[in-house]
TIRO-2110 file (N, C-alpha, C; in Angstrom, 1 decimal):
// TIRO-2110
-3.2, 0.7, -21.4, N, 1, A
-2.6, 0.6, -20.4, CA, 1, A
-1.4, -0.3, -20.1, C, 1, A
-1.1, -0.3, -19.2, N, 2, A
0.2, -0.7, -17.9, CA, 2, A
0.6, -0.8, -16.5, C, 2, A
-0.3, -1.4, -16.3, N, 3, A
-0.2, -1.7, -14.4, CA, 3, A
0.7, -1.9, -13.7, C, 3, A
1.5, -0.9, -13.6, N, 4, A
2.6, -2.0, -12.5, CA, 4, A
1.5, -2.3, -10.8, C, 4, A
1.5, -3.3, -10.2, N, 5, A
2.1, -3.3, -8.8, CA, 5, A
2.4, -4.0, -7.4, C, 5, A
2.5, -2.5, -6.9, N, 6, A
4.3, -1.8, -5.7, CA, 6, A
3.1, -2.2, -4.5, C, 6, A
4.1, -3.2, -4.0, N, 7, A
3.9, -3.6, -2.5, CA, 7, A
5.0, -4.1, -1.7, C, 7, A
5.2, -4.7, -0.9, N, 8, A
5.9, -4.2, 0.1, CA, 8, A
5.8, -3.5, 1.6, C, 8, A
5.9, -4.3, 2.5, N, 9, A
5.4, -4.4, 3.9, CA, 9, A
6.4, -3.1, 4.5, C, 9, A
5.7, -2.2, 5.4, N, 10, A
5.4, -0.9, 6.4, CA, 10, A
6.9, -0.8, 6.6, C, 10, A
7.0, 0.4, 5.6, N, 11, A
8.9, 1.3, 6.0, CA, 11, A
9.7, 0.6, 5.1, C, 11, A
9.4, -0.5, 4.5, N, 12, A
10.7, -1.2, 2.7, CA, 12, A
10.9, 0.3, 2.1, C, 12, A
10.2, 1.1, 1.5, N, 13, A
10.8, 1.2, 0.7, CA, 13, A
9.9, 1.8, -0.6, C, 13, A
8.7, 1.8, 0.2, N, 14, A
7.6, 1.7, -1.4, CA, 14, A
7.1, 2.8, -2.0, C, 14, A
7.4, 3.9, -0.7, N, 15, A
6.8, 5.6, -1.2, CA, 15, A
8.0, 5.9, -2.1, C, 15, A
9.3, 5.4, -1.4, N, 16, A
10.4, 6.1, -2.2, CA, 16, A
10.7, 5.5, -4.2, C, 16, A
10.2, 4.1, -3.7, N, 17, A
10.0, 4.1, -5.3, CA, 17, A
9.0, 4.8, -6.3, C, 17, A
7.8, 4.1, -6.1, N, 18, A
6.9, 5.0, -5.9, CA, 18, A
6.7, 6.4, -6.8, C, 18, A
7.5, 7.1, -6.2, N, 19, A
7.7, 8.5, -6.6, CA, 19, A
9.2, 8.6, -7.0, C, 19, A
9.6, 8.1, -7.4, N, 20, A
10.6, 7.8, -8.7, CA, 20, A
10.4, 7.9, -10.0, C, 20, A
9.9, 7.0, -10.3, N, 21, A
8.6, 5.9, -10.4, CA, 21, A
8.0, 7.3, -11.6, C, 21, A
7.1, 8.1, -10.8, N, 22, A
6.5, 9.5, -11.0, CA, 22, A
6.9, 9.9, -11.5, C, 22, A
8.4, 10.2, -11.5, N, 23, A
9.2, 11.5, -11.3, CA, 23, A
9.6, 11.4, -12.8, C, 23, A
9.8, 9.9, -13.1, N, 24, A
10.5, 9.2, -14.5, CA, 24, A
8.8, 8.7, -15.7, C, 24, A
7.2, 9.5, -15.7, N, 25, A
6.4, 9.6, -15.5, CA, 25, A
5.2, 8.9, -15.3, C, 25, A
5.2, 7.9, -14.5, N, 26, A
4.6, 7.1, -13.9, CA, 26, A
3.6, 7.9, -12.9, C, 26, A
2.0, 7.1, -13.1, N, 27, A
1.3, 7.8, -12.6, CA, 27, A
0.8, 6.7, -11.2, C, 27, A
0.8, 7.2, -10.1, N, 28, A
0.5, 7.2, -9.0, CA, 28, A
-0.6, 6.5, -8.8, C, 28, A
-1.3, 5.6, -7.7, N, 29, A
-2.5, 5.1, -7.2, CA, 29, A
-1.9, 4.3, -5.1, C, 29, A
-2.4, 5.5, -5.3, N, 30, A
-1.8, 5.4, -3.7, CA, 30, A
-2.9, 4.7, -2.5, C, 30, A
-3.3, 3.7, -2.5, N, 31, A
-4.5, 2.9, -1.5, CA, 31, A
-4.5, 3.4, 0.3, C, 31, A
-3.5, 3.5, 0.3, N, 32, A
-2.8, 4.2, 0.7, CA, 32, A
-4.0, 5.0, 1.5, C, 32, A
-4.3, 6.5, 0.8, N, 33, A
-4.8, 7.4, 0.9, CA, 33, A
-5.9, 7.8, 0.1, C, 33, A
-6.3, 6.2, -0.3, N, 34, A
-7.0, 5.1, -0.5, CA, 34, A
-7.8, 5.3, -0.1, C, 34, A
-7.6, 5.3, 1.5, N, 35, A
-8.1, 4.3, 2.5, CA, 35, A
-8.3, 4.8, 3.5, C, 35, A
-7.7, 7.0, 2.7, N, 36, A
-8.5, 7.2, 3.4, CA, 36, A
-9.0, 8.2, 3.9, C, 36, A
-10.1, 8.2, 2.1, N, 37, A
-11.2, 8.6, 1.2, CA, 37, A
-12.1, 8.2, 1.5, C, 37, A
-11.8, 6.6, 1.0, N, 38, A
-13.9, 6.4, 1.1, CA, 38, A
-14.0, 5.8, 3.0, C, 38, A
-13.3, 6.1, 3.9, N, 39, A
-13.7, 6.6, 5.6, CA, 39, A
-13.7, 7.9, 6.2, C, 39, A
-13.8, 8.8, 5.3, N, 40, A
-14.1, 10.3, 5.4, CA, 40, A
-15.7, 10.4, 6.2, C, 40, A
-15.2, 11.9, 6.9, N, 41, A
-16.6, 12.2, 7.1, CA, 41, A
-17.8, 11.9, 6.3, C, 41, A
-19.2, 10.8, 6.4, N, 42, A
-20.4, 11.2, 5.8, CA, 42, A
-20.4, 10.4, 4.4, C, 42, A
-19.7, 9.5, 4.9, N, 43, A
-19.1, 8.2, 3.5, CA, 43, A
-19.7, 6.9, 4.1, C, 43, A
-19.7, 6.0, 3.2, N, 44, A
-20.5, 4.8, 3.5, CA, 44, A
-19.4, 4.0, 4.2, C, 44, A
-18.1, 4.6, 3.8, N, 45, A
-16.9, 4.1, 4.8, CA, 45, A
-17.0, 3.7, 6.5, C, 45, A
-16.8, 5.4, 6.8, N, 46, A
-17.1, 5.5, 8.0, CA, 46, A
-18.9, 4.8, 9.3, C, 46, A
-20.1, 5.2, 7.9, N, 47, A
-20.8, 5.1, 8.7, CA, 47, A
-20.4, 3.4, 9.0, C, 47, A
-20.6, 2.4, 8.2, N, 48, A
-20.3, 1.6, 8.3, CA, 48, A
-18.7, 0.8, 9.5, C, 48, A
-18.2, 1.4, 9.6, N, 49, A
-16.9, 1.6, 10.8, CA, 49, A
-17.1, 1.8, 11.9, C, 49, A
-18.2, 2.2, 12.4, N, 50, A
-18.8, 3.4, 13.3, CA, 50, A
-20.0, 2.3, 13.6, C, 50, A
-21.1, 1.1, 13.0, N, 51, A
-21.9, 0.3, 13.2, CA, 51, A
-20.9, -0.3, 14.0, C, 51, A
-19.8, -0.6, 13.0, N, 52, A
-19.2, -2.0, 13.8, CA, 52, A
-18.3, -2.3, 14.3, C, 52, A
-17.6, -0.3, 14.6, N, 53, A
-16.9, -0.4, 16.9, CA, 53, A
-17.2, 0.7, 17.5, C, 53, A
-18.1, 1.0, 16.7, N, 54, A
-18.5, 1.9, 17.9, CA, 54, A
-17.9, 2.7, 17.7, C, 54, A
-19.1, 4.7, 18.6, N, 55, A
-19.5, 5.6, 18.5, CA, 55, A
-17.7, 6.6, 18.8, C, 55, A
-16.8, 5.9, 20.1, N, 56, A
-16.4, 6.3, 20.7, CA, 56, A
-13.9, 6.6, 19.7, C, 56, A
-14.3, 5.2, 18.3, N, 57, A
-13.3, 5.7, 18.1, CA, 57, A
-13.7, 7.0, 16.4, C, 57, A
-14.2, 7.5, 16.8, N, 58, A
-14.5, 9.3, 16.3, CA, 58, A
-13.5, 9.9, 17.1, C, 58, A
-12.7, 11.5, 17.0, N, 59, A
-13.1, 12.1, 17.4, CA, 59, A
-14.1, 13.4, 16.8, C, 59, A
-13.8, 14.5, 17.5, N, 60, A
-15.0, 14.8, 18.3, CA, 60, A
-15.6, 16.1, 17.0, C, 60, A
-14.5, 16.7, 16.5, N, 61, A
-15.5, 17.1, 15.6, CA, 61, A
-15.7, 16.1, 14.3, C, 61, A
-16.0, 14.3, 14.7, N, 62, A
-17.4, 13.7, 13.7, CA, 62, A
-15.8, 13.0, 12.9, C, 62, A
-14.5, 12.7, 12.6, N, 63, A
-13.7, 12.6, 11.9, CA, 63, A
-13.2, 11.0, 12.8, C, 63, A
-12.5, 9.9, 11.4, N, 64, A
-12.9, 8.5, 12.2, CA, 64, A
-11.1, 8.9, 13.4, C, 64, A
-11.1, 8.4, 14.3, N, 65, A
-9.5, 8.6, 15.6, CA, 65, A
-8.4, 7.4, 15.3, C, 65, A
-8.3, 7.3, 13.9, N, 66, A
-6.4, 6.6, 13.6, CA, 66, A
-6.1, 5.6, 15.0, C, 66, A
-6.0, 6.7, 15.8, N, 67, A
-5.0, 6.5, 16.6, CA, 67, A
-4.9, 5.3, 17.6, C, 67, A
-6.8, 6.0, 18.0, N, 68, A
-7.5, 4.8, 18.7, CA, 68, A
-7.5, 2.9, 18.0, C, 68, A
-8.4, 3.8, 16.2, N, 69, A
-8.7, 2.0, 16.3, CA, 69, A
-7.5, 1.5, 15.5, C, 69, A
-6.6, 2.1, 15.6, N, 70, A
-5.6, 0.9, 15.2, CA, 70, A
-4.9, 0.7, 16.3, C, 70, A
-4.9, 1.1, 17.4, N, 71, A
-4.7, 0.2, 18.6, CA, 71, A
-5.7, -1.4, 19.3, C, 71, A
-6.4, -1.2, 18.1, N, 72, A
-8.2, -1.6, 18.3, CA, 72, A
-7.5, -3.6, 17.4, C, 72, A
-7.2, -2.8, 16.3, N, 73, A
-7.3, -3.7, 15.6, CA, 73, A
-5.8, -4.7, 15.2, C, 73, A
-5.1, -3.4, 16.0, N, 74, A
-3.5, -4.2, 15.8, CA, 74, A
-2.7, -5.0, 16.3, C, 74, A
-3.9, -5.5, 17.9, N, 75, A
-3.9, -5.8, 19.1, CA, 75, A
-5.2, -7.2, 18.5, C, 75, A
-5.7, -6.8, 18.1, N, 76, A
-7.2, -8.2, 18.2, CA, 76, A
-6.7, -8.9, 16.3, C, 76, A
-6.8, -9.6, 16.4, N, 77, A
-7.3, -10.4, 14.8, CA, 77, A
-8.6, -10.4, 14.0, C, 77, A
-9.1, -10.9, 14.9, N, 78, A
-9.8, -10.8, 14.6, CA, 78, A
-11.9, -9.6, 14.0, C, 78, A
-11.1, -8.7, 14.9, N, 79, A
-11.4, -6.8, 14.3, CA, 79, A
-11.1, -5.7, 13.0, C, 79, A
-9.5, -7.1, 12.4, N, 80, A
-8.8, -6.1, 12.3, CA, 80, A
-9.3, -7.0, 10.5, C, 80, A
-10.0, -8.2, 10.7, N, 81, A
-9.7, -8.5, 10.0, CA, 81, A
-11.0, -8.4, 9.0, C, 81, A
-12.3, -7.4, 10.5, N, 82, A
-13.4, -6.9, 9.6, CA, 82, A
-13.3, -5.8, 10.0, C, 82, A
-11.9, -5.0, 10.1, N, 83, A
-11.9, -3.0, 9.3, CA, 83, A
-11.7, -4.2, 7.9, C, 83, A
-10.9, -4.4, 8.4, N, 84, A
-10.5, -5.3, 6.3, CA, 84, A
-12.0, -5.8, 5.4, C, 84, A
-12.2, -5.7, 6.1, N, 85, A
-13.7, -6.4, 5.5, CA, 85, A
-14.6, -5.3, 4.7, C, 85, A
-15.0, -4.0, 5.7, N, 86, A
-14.8, -3.1, 4.7, CA, 86, A
-14.4, -1.7, 4.8, C, 86, A
-13.6, -1.6, 4.4, N, 87, A
-12.4, -0.9, 4.1, CA, 87, A
-12.1, -2.1, 2.3, C, 87, A
-11.3, -2.4, 2.4, N, 88, A
-10.8, -3.2, 1.3, CA, 88, A
-11.8, -3.2, -0.1, C, 88, A
-12.7, -3.4, -0.3, N, 89, A
-13.3, -3.6, -1.3, CA, 89, A
-14.0, -2.0, -1.8, C, 89, A
-13.8, -1.0, -1.1, N, 90, A
-14.4, 0.1, -0.7, CA, 90, A
-12.7, 0.5, -2.3, C, 90, A
-12.0, 0.5, -1.4, N, 91, A
-11.1, 0.7, -1.6, CA, 91, A
-10.8, 0.2, -3.6, C, 91, A
-10.3, -1.0, -3.2, N, 92, A
-10.8, -1.7, -4.4, CA, 92, A
-11.3, -1.3, -5.8, C, 92, A
-13.1, -0.6, -5.5, N, 93, A
-14.2, -0.2, -6.0, CA, 93, A
-13.3, 1.3, -6.8, C, 93, A
-13.1, 1.7, -5.6, N, 94, A
-12.4, 4.4, -5.5, CA, 94, A
-11.9, 3.9, -7.1, C, 94, A
-10.2, 3.2, -6.7, N, 95, A
-9.5, 2.5, -7.6, CA, 95, A
-9.9, 2.1, -8.6, C, 95, A
-10.8, 1.2, -9.3, N, 96, A
-11.1, 0.4, -10.6, CA, 96, A
-11.8, 1.9, -11.0, C, 96, A
-12.6, 3.4, -10.5, N, 97, A
-13.5, 3.7, -10.6, CA, 97, A
-12.1, 4.9, -12.0, C, 97, A
-10.6, 5.1, -11.0, N, 98, A
-9.6, 5.9, -11.1, CA, 98, A
-9.0, 5.4, -12.4, C, 98, A
-8.8, 4.1, -12.5, N, 99, A
-8.2, 3.7, -13.7, CA, 99, A
-9.2, 3.3, -15.0, C, 99, A
-10.3, 3.3, -14.4, N, 100, A
-11.2, 4.1, -16.1, CA, 100, A
-11.4, 5.3, -16.1, C, 100, A
-10.5, 5.8, -15.8, N, 101, A
-10.5, 8.0, -16.1, CA, 101, A
-9.2, 7.9, -16.9, C, 101, A
-9.2, 6.8, -16.5, N, 102, A
-7.2, 7.5, -17.4, CA, 102, A
-7.3, 6.9, -18.3, C, 102, A
-5.6, 7.7, -19.7, N, 103, A
-6.0, 7.7, -20.9, CA, 103, A
-5.6, 6.1, -20.7, C, 103, A
-5.5, 5.5, -22.2, N, 104, A
-5.2, 4.1, -22.6, CA, 104, A
-3.7, 3.9, -22.9, C, 104, A
-3.0, 5.1, -23.0, N, 105, A
-1.0, 3.6, -23.0, CA, 105, A
-0.8, 4.8, -21.0, C, 105, A
-1.7, 5.1, -20.8, N, 106, A
-0.3, 5.6, -19.6, CA, 106, A
0.0, 3.7, -18.6, C, 106, A
0.5, 4.7, -17.8, N, 107, A
2.0, 3.3, -16.7, CA, 107, A
1.7, 4.0, -15.6, C, 107, A
0.7, 3.0, -14.8, N, 108, A
0.4, 3.2, -13.5, CA, 108, A
0.9, 2.8, -12.3, C, 108, A
0.9, 3.1, -11.4, N, 109, A
2.0, 2.6, -10.4, CA, 109, A
1.1, 2.6, -9.4, C, 109, A
0.2, 0.7, -8.8, N, 110, A
-0.7, 1.4, -8.2, CA, 110, A
0.1, 0.3, -6.5, C, 110, A
-0.1, 1.7, -5.4, N, 111, A
1.0, 0.8, -4.4, CA, 111, A
0.3, 0.8, -3.4, C, 111, A
0.0, -0.6, -3.1, N, 112, A
-0.1, -0.8, -1.1, CA, 112, A
-0.3, -2.4, -1.4, C, 112, A
0.2, -1.3, -0.1, N, 113, A
0.5, -2.4, 0.8, CA, 113, A
0.2, -3.6, 1.3, C, 113, A
-0.9, -3.9, 0.8, N, 114, A
-1.8, -5.5, 2.2, CA, 114, A
-2.0, -5.9, 0.9, C, 114, A
-1.2, -5.8, -0.7, N, 115, A
-1.8, -6.7, -2.3, CA, 115, A
-1.7, -7.8, -1.8, C, 115, A
-0.7, -8.5, -1.3, N, 116, A
-0.8, -9.7, -0.7, CA, 116, A
-2.4, -10.5, 0.2, C, 116, A
-2.5, -9.8, 1.0, N, 117, A
-3.6, -9.9, 2.3, CA, 117, A
-5.2, -9.3, 1.9, C, 117, A
-5.0, -9.0, 1.0, N, 118, A
-6.4, -8.3, 0.3, CA, 118, A
-6.7, -8.3, -0.6, C, 118, A
-6.1, -9.5, -1.7, N, 119, A
-6.5, -10.7, -2.5, CA, 119, A
-6.8, -9.6, -3.7, C, 119, A
-5.7, -8.5, -4.3, N, 120, A
-6.4, -7.0, -4.9, CA, 120, A
-6.0, -7.5, -5.8, C, 120, A
-7.6, -8.2, -6.9, N, 121, A
-7.3, -8.0, -8.2, CA, 121, A
-7.1, -7.8, -9.5, C, 121, A
-6.8, -7.0, -9.4, N, 122, A
-6.9, -5.4, -10.3, CA, 122, A
-5.8, -5.9, -11.8, C, 122, A
-5.9, -6.6, -13.2, N, 123, A
-5.6, -6.2, -14.0, CA, 123, A
-4.1, -5.9, -14.4, C, 123, A
-2.8, -6.2, -13.3, N, 124, A
-1.4, -6.0, -12.8, CA, 124, A
-1.3, -6.8, -14.1, C, 124, A
0.1, -6.0, -14.9, N, 125, A
0.9, -6.6, -15.8, CA, 125, A
2.3, -7.5, -15.4, C, 125, A
2.5, -6.1, -14.0, N, 126, A
3.3, -6.8, -13.2, CA, 126, A
3.8, -6.3, -11.7, C, 126, A
3.8, -6.8, -11.2, N, 127, A
4.1, -7.3, -9.5, CA, 127, A
5.0, -7.1, -8.9, C, 127, A
5.1, -5.7, -8.1, N, 128, A
7.1, -5.3, -7.7, CA, 128, A
7.2, -5.9, -6.0, C, 128, A
7.9, -6.2, -5.5, N, 129, A
7.2, -6.2, -4.2, CA, 129, A
8.5, -5.4, -3.6, C, 129, A
8.9, -4.3, -3.0, N, 130, A
10.4, -3.2, -2.2, CA, 130, A
10.2, -4.2, -0.8, C, 130, A
11.8, -4.8, -0.5, N, 131, A
12.1, -5.9, 0.4, CA, 131, A
13.0, -5.3, 1.3, C, 131, A
13.3, -5.6, 2.7, N, 132, A
14.2, -4.8, 4.0, CA, 132, A
14.3, -5.2, 4.7, C, 132, A
15.4, -5.9, 5.9, N, 133, A
15.8, -6.7, 6.6, CA, 133, A
14.4, -6.0, 7.8, C, 133, A
13.8, -6.3, 8.8, N, 134, A
13.2, -6.5, 9.5, CA, 134, A
13.2, -6.0, 10.6, C, 134, A
14.7, -5.6, 10.8, N, 135, A
15.5, -4.6, 12.2, CA, 135, A
15.7, -3.1, 11.4, C, 135, A
15.6, -3.1, 10.2, N, 136, A
15.5, -2.4, 10.1, CA, 136, A
14.6, -1.3, 9.6, C, 136, A
13.2, -1.9, 9.0, N, 137, A
11.8, -1.3, 9.2, CA, 137, A
11.9, -0.7, 10.5, C, 137, A
11.8, -1.4, 12.0, N, 138, A
11.3, -1.4, 12.6, CA, 138, A
12.3, -0.3, 13.7, C, 138, A
13.5, 0.1, 13.3, N, 139, A
14.6, 1.4, 13.3, CA, 139, A
12.9, 2.2, 11.9, C, 139, A
13.1, 2.9, 11.4, N, 140, A
12.6, 3.4, 10.4, CA, 140, A
11.0, 4.0, 11.4, C, 140, A
10.6, 2.7, 11.7, N, 141, A
9.2, 3.0, 12.0, CA, 141, A
9.4, 2.9, 12.8, C, 141, A
10.5, 3.5, 14.1, N, 142, A
11.1, 4.2, 15.5, CA, 142, A
11.3, 5.9, 15.3, C, 142, A
12.5, 5.7, 14.3, N, 143, A
12.5, 7.1, 14.7, CA, 143, A
11.6, 7.8, 13.0, C, 143, A
10.9, 7.0, 12.6, N, 144, A
10.4, 8.5, 11.4, CA, 144, A
9.0, 9.0, 12.2, C, 144, A
8.9, 7.2, 12.9, N, 145, A
6.2, 7.9, 13.2, CA, 145, A
6.5, 8.0, 13.7, C, 145, A
7.2, 7.3, 14.6, N, 146, A
7.3, 7.4, 16.4, CA, 146, A
6.7, 6.6, 17.3, C, 146, A
7.3, 5.3, 16.7, N, 147, A
6.3, 4.2, 17.3, CA, 147, A
8.0, 3.4, 17.8, C, 147, A
6.8, 3.0, 19.6, N, 148, A
7.7, 2.4, 20.6, CA, 148, A
8.4, 0.9, 19.3, C, 148, A
9.0, 0.1, 19.4, N, 149, A
10.0, -1.0, 18.5, CA, 149, A
8.3, -2.0, 18.7, C, 149, A
7.8, -1.9, 20.8, N, 150, A
7.1, -2.8, 19.9, CA, 150, A
5.0, -2.9, 19.2, C, 150, A
5.6, -1.7, 19.0, N, 151, A
4.0, -1.0, 17.9, CA, 151, A
4.2, -1.1, 16.4, C, 151, A
6.3, -0.9, 16.9, N, 152, A
6.2, -1.8, 15.5, CA, 152, A
5.9, -2.3, 15.3, C, 152, A
6.3, -3.9, 16.2, N, 153, A
6.4, -5.7, 15.3, CA, 153, A
5.6, -5.4, 15.6, C, 153, A
4.4, -4.8, 15.8, N, 154, A
3.4, -5.4, 15.1, CA, 154, A
2.6, -5.0, 13.6, C, 154, A
2.8, -3.9, 14.0, N, 155, A
2.6, -2.9, 12.2, CA, 155, A
2.8, -4.2, 11.0, C, 155, A
4.5, -4.9, 11.5, N, 156, A
5.3, -6.2, 10.6, CA, 156, A
3.8, -7.1, 11.2, C, 156, A
4.0, -7.7, 11.9, N, 157, A
3.0, -8.6, 12.1, CA, 157, A
1.3, -8.8, 11.8, C, 157, A
1.4, -7.7, 11.1, N, 158, A
-0.2, -7.9, 11.2, CA, 158, A
0.0, -8.2, 9.9, C, 158, A
1.7, -7.6, 8.9, N, 159, A
1.5, -8.4, 7.7, CA, 159, A
2.1, -9.3, 6.7, C, 159, A
1.2, -9.1, 5.9, N, 160, A
2.0, -11.1, 5.8, CA, 160, A
3.8, -10.4, 4.7, C, 160, A
4.0, -11.7, 5.4, N, 161, A
5.6, -12.4, 5.7, CA, 161, A
6.3, -11.8, 3.8, C, 161, A
7.6, -11.9, 4.1, N, 162, A
8.8, -11.2, 3.0, CA, 162, A
8.4, -12.5, 1.2, C, 162, A
8.6, -13.3, 1.8, N, 163, A
7.9, -14.6, 1.7, CA, 163, A
6.8, -15.1, 1.0, C, 163, A
5.7, -14.1, 2.0, N, 164, A
4.3, -14.3, 0.7, CA, 164, A
3.9, -13.1, 0.2, C, 164, A
5.3, -11.9, -0.1, N, 165, A
4.8, -10.8, -0.5, CA, 165, A
6.0, -10.8, -2.4, C, 165, A
6.9, -11.7, -2.1, N, 166, A
8.1, -12.5, -3.3, CA, 166, A
7.2, -13.1, -4.0, C, 166, A
6.7, -14.7, -3.4, N, 167, A
6.2, -15.5, -4.6, CA, 167, A
4.7, -15.0, -4.9, C, 167, A
4.3, -14.1, -4.5, N, 168, A
3.3, -12.6, -5.3, CA, 168, A
4.7, -12.1, -6.3, C, 168, A
5.1, -11.6, -6.1, N, 169, A
5.6, -10.4, -6.8, CA, 169, A
6.3, -11.4, -7.7, C, 169, A
6.3, -10.5, -8.5, N, 170, A
7.0, -10.9, -10.4, CA, 170, A
8.4, -10.3, -10.4, C, 170, A
9.0, -9.5, -9.2, N, 171, A
10.5, -8.8, -8.7, CA, 171, A
11.2, -8.3, -8.0, C, 171, A
11.9, -8.4, -6.6, N, 172, A
11.5, -7.7, -6.4, CA, 172, A
13.3, -7.0, -5.8, C, 172, A
12.7, -5.9, -5.3, N, 173, A
13.2, -4.4, -5.0, CA, 173, A
14.4, -4.4, -3.8, C, 173, A
15.3, -5.3, -3.7, N, 174, A
16.5, -4.5, -2.1, CA, 174, A
17.1, -3.4, -2.1, C, 174, A
15.7, -2.7, -1.4, N, 175, A
16.2, -1.4, -0.2, CA, 175, A
16.7, -1.5, 0.9, C, 175, A
17.0, -2.4, 0.8, N, 176, A
18.8, -2.7, 2.4, CA, 176, A
19.9, -2.2, 1.4, C, 176, A
20.2, -1.3, 0.6, N, 177, A
21.5, -0.7, 0.4, CA, 177, A
20.8, 0.7, 0.2, C, 177, A
22.0, 1.6, -0.3, N, 178, A
22.0, 3.2, -0.8, CA, 178, A
20.9, 3.6, -1.3, C, 178, A
20.6, 4.7, -1.3, N, 179, A
19.6, 5.1, -1.7, CA, 179, A
20.0, 5.1, -3.5, C, 179, A
20.7, 5.9, -3.6, N, 180, A
21.9, 5.0, -5.2, CA, 180, A
21.3, 4.6, -5.5, C, 180, A
21.9, 3.4, -5.4, N, 181, A
21.6, 1.8, -5.5, CA, 181, A
20.4, 1.2, -5.2, C, 181, A
19.6, 2.1, -4.8, N, 182, A
18.0, 1.4, -5.0, CA, 182, A
17.4, 2.0, -5.9, C, 182, A
17.5, 3.3, -6.2, N, 183, A
17.5, 3.8, -7.2, CA, 183, A
17.2, 3.4, -9.0, C, 183, A
19.0, 3.2, -8.7, N, 184, A
19.8, 2.5, -9.7, CA, 184, A
19.2, 1.8, -9.8, C, 184, A
18.8, 1.0, -9.6, N, 185, A
17.0, -0.3, -9.5, CA, 185, A
16.2, 0.0, -10.1, C, 185, A
15.6, 0.4, -9.1, N, 186, A
13.8, 1.4, -9.7, CA, 186, A
14.4, 1.4, -10.7, C, 186, A
15.3, 2.3, -11.5, N, 187, A
15.8, 2.9, -12.8, CA, 187, A
15.3, 1.6, -13.6, C, 187, A
16.9, 0.8, -13.7, N, 188, A
16.7, -0.5, -14.5, CA, 188, A
14.9, -0.8, -14.7, C, 188, A
14.3, -1.6, -13.7, N, 189, A
13.0, -1.8, -13.6, CA, 189, A
12.1, -0.9, -14.8, C, 189, A
12.0, -0.3, -14.1, N, 190, A
11.2, 0.6, -14.8, CA, 190, A
11.8, 1.1, -16.7, C, 190, A
12.8, 0.8, -16.6, N, 191, A
13.8, 0.9, -18.3, CA, 191, A
12.8, -0.5, -18.3, C, 191, A
12.9, -1.6, -18.3, N, 192, A
12.2, -3.1, -18.3, CA, 192, A
10.5, -2.7, -18.6, C, 192, A
9.7, -2.6, -17.9, N, 193, A
8.6, -1.7, -18.0, CA, 193, A
8.3, -1.0, -19.1, C, 193, A
9.1, -0.1, -19.5, N, 194, A
8.9, 0.5, -20.8, CA, 194, A
8.5, 0.5, -21.7, C, 194, A
9.9, -0.8, -21.5, N, 195, A
9.5, -1.6, -23.8, CA, 195, A
8.4, -3.0, -23.9, C, 195, A
7.7, -3.5, -22.0, N, 196, A
7.1, -4.6, -21.7, CA, 196, A
5.2, -3.6, -22.5, C, 196, A
5.6, -2.6, -22.0, N, 197, A
4.1, -1.2, -22.0, CA, 197, A
4.0, -1.2, -24.0, C, 197, A
5.4, -1.3, -24.6, N, 198, A
5.8, -1.0, -25.5, CA, 198, A
4.3, -2.3, -26.1, C, 198, A
5.7, -3.5, -26.3, N, 199, A
5.1, -4.2, -27.0, CA, 199, A
3.7, -4.7, -26.6, C, 199, A
3.2, -4.0, -25.1, N, 200, A
1.8, -5.2, -25.5, CA, 200, A
1.3, -3.6, -26.3, C, 200, A
1.6, -2.2, -26.0, N, 201, A
0.6, -1.6, -27.1, CA, 201, A
0.4, -2.1, -28.7, C, 201, A
1.2, -3.4, -29.1, N, 202, A
1.2, -3.5, -30.5, CA, 202, A
0.2, -4.1, -30.9, C, 202, A
END
């Protein structure tokens, strides 16, 4: 198996790159989807969150109220750490289960925004970070996710810096360009990974 760790700041373009690589033959594991899965109703994850934050972070139907929880953790760093200490180990465990279920010759992209923050220690062959200027990311968050500029900036500040991600990465993809340009760069990296995967299997 060839395992690519794909990270980057919020609204930097990870989803676009991951989808492109899937179209070229990769299998994607999305840490954000796993993070939702491990806190669904009747899970151990949701039980731990309610014990830590109180029942008011549940909706009337017993699901996690992400907006209410987000308002707490993105304004109180200590509370965010408490949430991450619950969710990150569960996500890591679930990702490992999925990896073990895949064919050995798979090329897998593990898309994980908080790769640096969560100290993700899966056996990555390479780590790629997708980056864009903070001003562009704020604009995207306001335009596509309905956040205020202040909310967008708080989300960005809650993550590792671009320098910290770059220090952990083997390759950096610049998404501050046209979409065709980004996809061309992503394709070039993919072709490099195909060769690396082939060499690894020999």
